[in-house]
RODO-2510 file (C-alpha; in nm, 4 decimals, decimal comma):
residues 429
     n   res          X          Y          Z
     1     m   -24,2523     9,2786     3,3410
     2     q   -24,1211     8,9549     3,1941
     3     y   -23,9494     9,1463     2,9161
     4     i   -23,7983     9,3887     3,1670
     5     t   -23,6720     9,1010     3,3822
     6     l   -23,5174     8,9356     3,0790
     7     a   -23,3537     9,2668     2,9846
     8     m   -23,2124     9,3053     3,3373
     9     i   -23,0669     8,9531     3,3281
    10     i   -22,9122     9,0136     2,9849
    11     l   -22,7760     9,3504     3,0974
    12     t   -22,6304     9,2004     3,4145
    13     a   -22,4661     8,9160     3,2226
    14     a   -22,3382     9,1583     2,9576
    15     l   -22,1882     9,3925     3,2177
    16     l   -22,0211     9,1063     3,4035
    17     w   -21,8860     8,9644     3,0795
    18     w   -21,7693     9,3067     2,9599
    19     h   -21,6025     9,3679     3,2948
    20     r   -21,4192     9,0352     3,2675
    21     l   -21,2983     9,0817     2,9081
    22     g   -21,2912     9,4565     2,8624
    23     m   -21,3830     9,7804     3,0394
    24     v   -21,0087     9,8533     3,0557
    25     r   -20,8403    10,1917     3,0807
    26     v   -20,4736    10,2256     2,9918
    27     l   -20,1998    10,4761     3,0772
    28     e   -19,8906    10,4347     2,8603
    29     i   -19,5502    10,5872     2,9257
    30     s   -19,3382    10,5752     2,6106
    31     a   -19,1429    10,7939     2,3733
    32     r   -19,4788    10,9089     2,2292
    33     s   -19,6238    11,0147     2,5657
    34     g   -19,3914    11,3136     2,6059
    35     h   -19,2820    11,2401     2,9636
    36     a   -18,9453    11,3788     3,0705
    37     v   -18,6665    11,1230     3,1181
    38     e   -18,3496    11,1494     3,3281
    39     a   -18,0514    10,9140     3,3421
    40     r   -17,9403    10,8056     3,6907
    41     d   -17,6404    10,6058     3,8145
    42     d   -17,4423    10,5429     4,1327
    43     h   -17,2066    10,8439     4,0970
    44     a   -17,4016    11,0282     4,3660
    45     d   -17,3349    10,7358     4,6028
    46     g   -16,9626    10,7219     4,5305
    47     g   -16,9860    10,4580     4,2562
    48     m   -16,8306    10,4510     3,9096
    49     s   -17,1179    10,3209     3,6951
    50     r   -17,2359    10,5343     3,4047
    51     a   -17,5812    10,5752     3,2445
    52     v   -17,6109    10,7625     2,9138
    53     l   -17,9371    10,8333     2,7279
    54     a   -17,9409    10,7714     2,3544
    55     p   -17,9583    11,1116     2,1765
    56     e   -18,2078    10,9860     1,9198
    57     n   -18,4391    10,8218     2,1766
    58     p   -18,4431    10,9193     2,5465
    59     f   -18,6186    10,5906     2,6285
    60     a   -18,3044    10,4012     2,5216
    61     f   -17,9879    10,4186     2,7278
    62     t   -17,6521    10,2549     2,7795
    63     c   -17,5511    10,1458     3,1280
    64     t   -17,1924    10,0602     3,2149
    65     l   -17,1878     9,8824     3,5514
    66     t   -16,8486     9,9131     3,7222
    67     k   -16,7297     9,7685     4,0514
    68     s   -16,6119    10,0288     4,3001
    69     a   -16,6140    10,1053     4,6700
    70     y   -16,9948    10,1385     4,6437
    71     a   -17,1373     9,7955     4,7254
    72     w   -17,4417     9,8034     4,4963
    73     p   -17,3561     9,9410     4,1500
    74     y   -17,6577    10,0517     3,9486
    75     c   -17,7785    10,2769     3,6734
    76     g   -18,1095    10,3444     3,5102
    77     v   -18,3652    10,6098     3,4139
    78     h   -18,6366    10,8167     3,5812
    79     f   -18,9652    10,8829     3,4022
    80     l   -19,1046    11,2026     3,5533
    81     l   -19,4839    11,2069     3,5989
    82     g   -19,5171    11,5120     3,8230
    83     r   -19,3321    11,7878     4,0033
    84     d   -19,2979    11,8498     4,3758
    85     d   -19,6198    11,7207     4,5407
    86     g   -19,8263    11,7150     4,2200
    87     g   -19,8180    11,3544     4,0995
    88     i   -20,0761    11,1374     3,9244
    89     d   -20,3106    10,8785     4,0703
    90     l   -20,2148    10,5234     3,9671
    91     s   -20,4227    10,3559     4,2381
    92     v   -20,7062    10,3105     3,9860
    93     f   -20,4922    10,0613     3,7909
    94     d   -20,4521     9,6920     3,8691
    95     h   -20,1276     9,5954     3,6990
    96     m   -19,8251     9,7291     3,5159
    97     t   -19,6645     9,5927     3,1963
    98     v   -19,2994     9,6678     3,1145
    99     v   -19,2019     9,6182     2,7501
   100     m   -18,8314     9,6562     2,6784
   101     d   -18,5338     9,5242     2,4840
   102     r   -18,2070     9,4654     2,6603
   103     a   -17,8623     9,3414     2,5635
   104     g   -17,5735     9,2750     2,7956
   105     p   -17,3974     9,0135     3,0067
   106     g   -17,5828     8,7641     3,2275
   107     e   -17,9532     8,7467     3,3029
   108     h   -18,1510     9,0626     3,2483
   109     h   -18,2456     9,1650     3,6017
   110     v   -18,4511     9,4841     3,6314
   111     r   -18,5739     9,6779     3,9338
   112     v   -18,8750     9,9107     3,9065
   113     a   -18,9479    10,1685     4,1756
   114     i   -19,2580    10,3891     4,1894
   115     r   -19,2157    10,7037     4,3995
   116     n   -19,5300    10,8347     4,5693
   117     f   -19,5551    11,1733     4,7414
   118     e   -19,6899    11,0630     5,0792
   119     r   -19,8968    11,3199     5,2661
   120     g   -19,7669    11,3650     5,6193
   121     f   -19,4212    11,2220     5,5411
   122     s   -19,2889    11,3536     5,2093
   123     t   -19,1506    11,7034     5,1622
   124     v   -19,0989    11,8962     4,8399
   125     a   -18,7408    11,9830     4,9313
   126     d   -18,6181    11,6225     4,9610
   127     y   -18,7225    11,3607     4,7021
   128     r   -18,5887    11,0838     4,9275
   129     t   -18,8855    11,1413     5,1594
   130     q   -19,1218    11,0149     4,8879
   131     k   -19,2414    10,6602     4,9491
   132     i   -19,0617    10,4008     4,7348
   133     n   -19,2750    10,1085     4,6162
   134     e   -19,0500     9,8617     4,4360
   135     i   -19,0117     9,5175     4,2828
   136     e   -18,7299     9,3322     4,1069
   137     f   -18,7763     9,0812     3,8248
   138     t   -18,6096     8,9261     3,5212
   139     i   -18,6936     9,0364     3,1680
   140     p   -18,7716     8,7212     2,9611
   141     p   -18,6649     8,6781     2,5983
   142     a   -19,0059     8,8051     2,4866
   143     g   -18,9178     9,1378     2,6494
   144     s   -19,2514     9,1882     2,8271
   145     v   -19,3481     9,1408     3,1933
   146     t   -19,6896     9,2064     3,3503
   147     i   -19,6856     9,2738     3,7253
   148     p   -19,9899     9,3185     3,9546
   149     l   -19,9373     9,6416     4,1484
   150     g   -20,0282     9,4530     4,4645
   151     l   -19,6943     9,2694     4,4410
   152     l   -19,4922     9,5886     4,4893
   153     r   -19,3649     9,6450     4,8413
   154     t   -19,2571     9,9602     5,0195
   155     a   -18,8799     9,9679     5,0753
   156     a   -18,8084     9,8659     5,4347
   157     w   -18,5308    10,1236     5,4675
   158     w   -18,7780    10,4002     5,3736
   159     n   -19,0276    10,2931     5,6407
   160     s   -18,7441    10,2815     5,8914
   161     m   -18,5971    10,6183     5,7872
   162     m   -18,9350    10,7943     5,7945
   163     k   -19,0489    10,6138     6,1138
   164     v   -19,3745    10,5165     5,9444
   165     p   -19,6482    10,3678     6,1689
   166     l   -19,7174    10,0009     6,0977
   167     l   -20,0621    10,0659     5,9530
   168     r   -19,9161    10,3020     5,6889
   169     t   -19,6203    10,0874     5,5792
   170     g   -19,8031     9,9352     5,2812
   171     p   -19,7589    10,0510     4,9190
   172     n   -19,9507    10,3519     4,7928
   173     f   -19,9936    10,4867     4,4386
   174     d   -20,2344    10,7806     4,4725
   175     n   -19,9791    11,0608     4,4070
   176     v   -19,6991    10,9171     4,1910
   177     t   -19,4287    11,1632     4,0828
   178     s   -19,1879    10,9302     3,9011
   179     i   -19,1237    10,5767     3,7825
   180     e   -18,7656    10,4549     3,8073
   181     l   -18,6163    10,1644     3,6145
   182     y   -18,2758    10,0335     3,7224
   183     t   -18,0467     9,7404     3,6643
   184     g   -18,1179     9,4638     3,9130
   185     s   -17,9198     9,3814     4,2255
   186     l   -17,7894     9,0638     4,0536
   187     s   -17,6928     9,2279     3,7238
   188     e   -17,3418     9,1464     3,6091
   189     m   -17,0735     9,4115     3,5590
   190     g   -17,0288     9,5349     3,2024
   191     t   -17,2182     9,7308     2,9401
   192     h   -17,5968     9,6899     2,9268
   193     r   -17,8085     9,8443     2,6526
   194     m   -18,1739     9,8983     2,7330
   195     h   -18,4624    10,0267     2,5244
   196     v   -18,7861    10,0834     2,7122
   197     q   -19,0557    10,0580     2,4500
   198     a   -19,3410    10,1254     2,6912
   199     i   -19,4581    10,1059     3,0501
   200     r   -19,8333    10,0502     3,0523
   201     f   -20,0723    10,0675     3,3458
   202     e   -20,4054     9,8917     3,3007
   203     g   -20,7122     9,8683     3,5179
   204     k   -21,0890     9,8478     3,5056
   205     w   -21,2927    10,1642     3,4693
   206     i   -21,5047    10,0303     3,7540
   207     s   -21,3897     9,7782     4,0127
   208     e   -21,5535     9,4402     4,0520
   209     r   -21,6921     9,5416     4,3900
   210     q   -21,8350     9,8672     4,2534
   211     l   -21,9946     9,6823     3,9615
   212     a   -22,1412     9,4224     4,1961
   213     l   -22,2773     9,6962     4,4236
   214     a   -22,4284     9,8791     4,1266
   215     l   -22,5899     9,5609     3,9983
   216     v   -22,7241     9,4732     4,3416
   217     c   -22,8643     9,8250     4,3803
   218     a   -23,0175     9,8057     4,0319
   219     w   -23,1722     9,4697     4,1097
   220     c   -23,2975     9,5907     4,4469
   221     l   -23,4461     9,9025     4,2893
   222     y   -23,6039     9,6930     4,0217
   223     g   -23,7375     9,4521     4,2821
   224     a   -23,8836     9,7326     4,4922
   225     s   -24,0509     9,8868     4,1877
   226     w   -24,1791     9,5504     4,0809
   227     l   -24,3271     9,4909     4,4286
   228     a   -24,4936     9,8331     4,4356
   229     l   -24,6452     9,7800     4,0932
   230     g   -24,7483     9,4287     4,1841
   231     m   -24,9301     9,5484     4,4991
   232     v   -25,1361     9,7892     4,2862
   233     q   -25,2046     9,5660     3,9849
   234     y   -25,1584     9,2085     4,0987
   235     r   -25,2628     9,1730     4,4612
   236     g   -25,3622     8,8171     4,3901
   237     q   -25,0006     8,7320     4,2936
   238     l   -24,8378     8,8473     4,6180
   239     r   -24,6958     8,5044     4,6945
   240     s   -24,5200     8,4932     4,3595
   241     e   -24,3842     8,8422     4,4142
   242     k   -24,2294     8,7396     4,7471
   243     a   -24,0602     8,4450     4,5792
   244     r   -23,8944     8,6790     4,3303
   245     v   -23,7731     8,9038     4,6138
   246     a   -23,6266     8,5967     4,7790
   247     t   -23,4387     8,5202     4,4560
   248     l   -23,2899     8,8693     4,4591
   249     t   -23,1888     8,8206     4,8221
   250     v   -23,0063     8,5003     4,7291
   251     i   -22,8205     8,6842     4,4516
   252     n   -22,7261     8,9605     4,6947
   253     r   -22,5989     8,7064     4,9491
   254     a   -22,3964     8,5255     4,6835
   255     l   -22,2294     8,8507     4,5838
   256     q   -22,1526     8,9312     4,9475
   257     l   -21,9977     8,5861     5,0026
   258     e   -21,7846     8,6251     4,6915
   259     s   -21,6717     8,9700     4,8064
   260     q   -21,5802     8,8279     5,1504
   261     q   -21,3817     8,5458     4,9917
   262     l   -21,1854     8,7938     4,7820
   263     a   -21,1187     9,0058     5,0922
   264     d   -20,9886     8,6980     5,2789
   265     l   -20,7522     8,6157     4,9909
   266     v   -20,6032     8,9656     5,0121
   267     k   -20,5322     8,9219     5,3859
   268     h   -20,3455     8,5901     5,3679
   269     d   -20,0083     8,4879     5,2310
   270     p   -20,0826     8,2616     4,9302
   271     l   -19,7796     8,0362     4,9944
   272     t   -19,8139     7,9563     5,3673
   273     g   -20,1745     8,0495     5,4413
   274     a   -20,0558     8,2693     5,7302
   275     l   -20,1794     8,6251     5,7690
   276     n   -19,9851     8,8811     5,5660
   277     r   -19,9182     9,2402     5,6719
   278     q   -20,2584     9,3524     5,5430
   279     g   -20,4196     9,0793     5,7513
   280     l   -20,2109     9,1855     6,0529
   281     r   -20,3233     9,5460     6,0148
   282     d   -20,6887     9,4361     6,0025
   283     v   -20,6447     9,2204     6,3136
   284     l   -20,4840     9,5099     6,5018
   285     l   -20,7547     9,7526     6,3907
   286     k   -21,0274     9,5147     6,5079
   287     d   -20,8383     9,4641     6,8317
   288     q   -20,8224     9,8394     6,8923
   289     e   -21,1938     9,8810     6,8155
   290     s   -21,3049     9,5957     7,0402
   291     n   -21,0769     9,6531     7,3400
   292     a   -20,8897     9,9737     7,4162
   293     d   -20,6248     9,7803     7,6170
   294     g   -20,5642     9,5214     7,3394
   295     q   -20,6198     9,1454     7,3623
   296     f   -20,2628     9,0362     7,2785
   297     d   -20,0126     8,9887     7,5621
   298     a   -19,6948     8,8720     7,3851
   299     v   -19,5350     8,8621     7,0417
   300     l   -19,2915     8,6043     6,9007
   301     f   -19,0544     8,7146     6,6220
   302     i   -18,9370     8,4018     6,4327
   303     d   -18,6579     8,3726     6,1772
   304     l   -18,5754     8,0432     6,0023
   305     d   -18,2015     7,9900     6,0461
   306     h   -17,9786     8,0064     5,7356
   307     f   -18,2782     8,0213     5,5020
   308     k   -18,0818     8,2054     5,2332
   309     r   -17,8416     7,9118     5,2243
   310     i   -18,1354     7,6780     5,1573
   311     n   -18,2469     7,8902     4,8615
   312     d   -17,8924     7,9242     4,7272
   313     q   -17,8027     7,5547     4,7552
   314     h   -18,1373     7,3857     4,6813
   315     g   -18,3368     7,6445     4,4881
   316     h   -18,6425     7,8563     4,5667
   317     d   -18,8830     7,5644     4,5099
   318     v   -18,7309     7,3814     4,8078
   319     g   -18,7324     7,7084     5,0035
   320     d   -19,1041     7,7480     4,9352
   321     r   -19,1672     7,3904     5,0506
   322     v   -18,9801     7,4641     5,3746
   323     l   -19,1898     7,7780     5,4357
   324     k   -19,5149     7,5876     5,3737
   325     q   -19,4060     7,3046     5,6033
   326     f   -19,3072     7,5540     5,8735
   327     a   -19,6578     7,7014     5,8710
   328     a   -19,8079     7,3510     5,8797
   329     v   -19,5822     7,2526     6,1722
   330     a   -19,6351     7,5753     6,3669
   331     t   -20,0153     7,5764     6,3463
   332     p   -20,0812     7,2737     6,5747
   333     v   -19,8217     7,3991     6,8253
   334     l   -19,9935     7,7368     6,8543
   335     r   -20,3213     7,7899     7,0354
   336     g   -20,6461     7,8730     6,8619
   337     s   -20,6301     8,2352     6,9788
   338     d   -20,2753     8,2893     6,8473
   339     k   -20,2220     8,4658     6,5141
   340     l   -19,9452     8,3500     6,2765
   341     v   -19,8235     8,6278     6,0438
   342     r   -19,5728     8,6061     5,7608
   343     w   -19,3710     8,9236     5,8208
   344     g   -19,1581     8,8837     5,5084
   345     g   -18,9281     8,6226     5,3492
   346     e   -18,8463     8,3676     5,6171
   347     e   -18,9605     8,5913     5,9072
   348     f   -19,2863     8,5251     6,0944
   349     l   -19,4710     8,6818     6,3876
   350     v   -19,6957     8,5100     6,6385
   351     l   -19,9376     8,7296     6,8376
   352     c   -20,0337     8,5555     7,1620
   353     a   -20,3518     8,6403     7,3515
   354     g   -20,4257     8,5593     7,7153
   355     i   -20,0744     8,4438     7,7913
   356     g   -19,7952     8,5654     8,0182
   357     q   -19,4344     8,6160     7,9124
   358     d   -19,3173     8,2905     8,0753
   359     n   -19,5822     8,0881     7,8933
   360     a   -19,4973     8,2663     7,5692
   361     v   -19,1322     8,1646     7,6142
   362     e   -19,2396     7,8054     7,6787
   363     l   -19,4525     7,8144     7,3635
   364     a   -19,1535     7,9420     7,1636
   365     r   -18,9316     7,6655     7,3020
   366     r   -19,1853     7,3990     7,2085
   367     l   -19,1920     7,5377     6,8574
   368     c   -18,8098     7,5363     6,8365
   369     n   -18,7958     7,1764     6,9569
   370     r   -19,0686     7,0706     6,7151
   371     l   -18,8865     7,2243     6,4177
   372     a   -18,5527     7,0700     6,5124
   373     g   -18,7090     6,7249     6,5358
   374     m   -18,8992     6,7306     6,2061
   375     a   -18,8053     6,5685     5,8748
   376     w   -18,7637     6,8404     5,6105
   377     p   -18,7345     6,8390     5,2287
   378     e   -18,4037     6,7225     5,0807
   379     g   -18,2950     6,5906     5,4204
   380     l   -18,2461     6,9460     5,5507
   381     r   -18,2215     7,0317     5,9172
   382     v   -18,4341     7,3402     5,9746
   383     t   -18,4229     7,5371     6,2978
   384     a   -18,5455     7,8781     6,4072
   385     s   -18,4337     8,1648     6,6266
   386     i   -18,7115     8,3367     6,8220
   387     g   -18,7369     8,6670     7,0071
   388     v   -19,0150     8,7063     7,2681
   389     a   -19,1547     9,0381     7,3951
   390     a   -19,4438     9,1186     7,6246
   391     i   -19,7147     9,3586     7,5027
   392     h   -19,8543     9,6222     7,7382
   393     g   -20,1719     9,7413     7,5691
   394     s   -20,2525     9,7789     7,1981
   395     a   -20,0539    10,1027     7,1732
   396     d   -19,7368     9,9043     7,2558
   397     m   -19,7687     9,6625     6,9594
   398     g   -19,5235     9,8377     6,7286
   399     e   -19,2713     9,8803     7,0098
   400     a   -19,3186     9,5169     7,1173
   401     i   -19,2415     9,3978     6,7624
   402     k   -18,9223     9,6058     6,7625
   403     r   -18,8177     9,4608     7,1004
   404     a   -18,8948     9,1080     6,9842
   405     d   -18,6902     9,1736     6,6688
   406     a   -18,3976     9,2941     6,8816
   407     a   -18,4214     8,9798     7,0972
   408     l   -18,4285     8,7713     6,7777
   409     y   -18,0975     8,9189     6,6679
   410     v   -17,9515     8,8382     7,0104
   411     a   -18,0647     8,4757     6,9579
   412     k   -17,8928     8,4682     6,6181
   413     r   -17,5716     8,6136     6,7606
   414     n   -17,5761     8,3590     7,0423
   415     g   -17,5748     8,0602     6,8086
   416     r   -17,9297     8,0391     6,6611
   417     n   -18,1890     7,7650     6,7312
   418     r   -18,2782     7,9337     7,0592
   419     v   -18,5215     8,1705     7,2289
   420     e   -18,4343     8,5098     7,3738
   421     i   -18,6524     8,7420     7,5820
   422     a   -18,6718     9,1139     7,5111
   423     t   -18,5513     9,2188     7,8582
   424     g   -18,2203     9,3072     8,0176
   425     a   -18,1600     8,9412     8,1000
   426     h   -18,1948     8,7029     7,8046
   427     a   -18,3152     8,3504     7,8634
   428     q   -18,1527     8,0620     7,6708
   429     a   -18,3761     7,8107     7,4901
***
């Protein structure tokens, strides 16, 4: 039994080490992979840009960006992975690496979009109904960028166009039909030459959670067998056997705690510590399961005023410091039952439980006053516009967020640094 235990420990350590350094599967899209490639540009949208594939290599193309009546000139290529509703499953991969050479004016901004045929929303007849998961980045001189797939976000206009329920607005990669690579939104006009050497998707053959579960099951099975054999052969060593079972229990608990910590990281915004959209979805799901009428009574939609100007004039590092300070300032103003959510960029939500609309408005005003009176980085004056909406049951959450968002825009039109209520009569902060 000692030799078996030693073998189990060595096997466990070897599997964990192999999982950390290897156990990787790779899907590569390149000129060697045989995937079909199509050039795309803004002609279909009324633009004048032109994308032309190189005849000797379809993964190389020339893009001539031209200003026209179309506000967002672009061109790029589509790598076709499937037809109609028959895509491939990329959800088993963790990250994507883009390797490319590019020559042209200005910084080399690139936008990657992954189209996923979404059951219940997408139709074969209209490719625009496929969910667009996208991200924009800059190609460094080395010509290689590795991006965790979790950083991609579903295009907001697609969610709005398809009227997607909140809990299904996140990115999805289980039925991918194409990968699209375009010039970035900040790319300068002129001729850009791009050569996509490869787009690689990498991921573990077995996830960390699955490996941990398998190891725990193996250890538990081993422990149970060891106990059964010990009861038959070593009744006098029962106390020692129980101690070994306790050791296995400790290992199991440690793995569970680690898994919970990883789950918590996924649900929170790493910059501000506020809940992210995944965390919001989990909160709403738990709310629906625990109380059919919902525990939240009001929602605050918060937008930091002129935040783009802060980023443009002082840089994104200062913008990040402002966002972190906002979360730190807002937390003591809010009550323990309130949930702070980073909705996106400089937009935040606050879900208020056990509070009426009037008290929610008062809470929003206190937050506005607190922000206006704080000292901010670089001597900035930071204020916020807030829309307040009452929630009538958990089924009204999505509608309440829309009404709060509409009230927020009224606050911005009325001069910013104020609170508006999502009713026919708007209250001034």
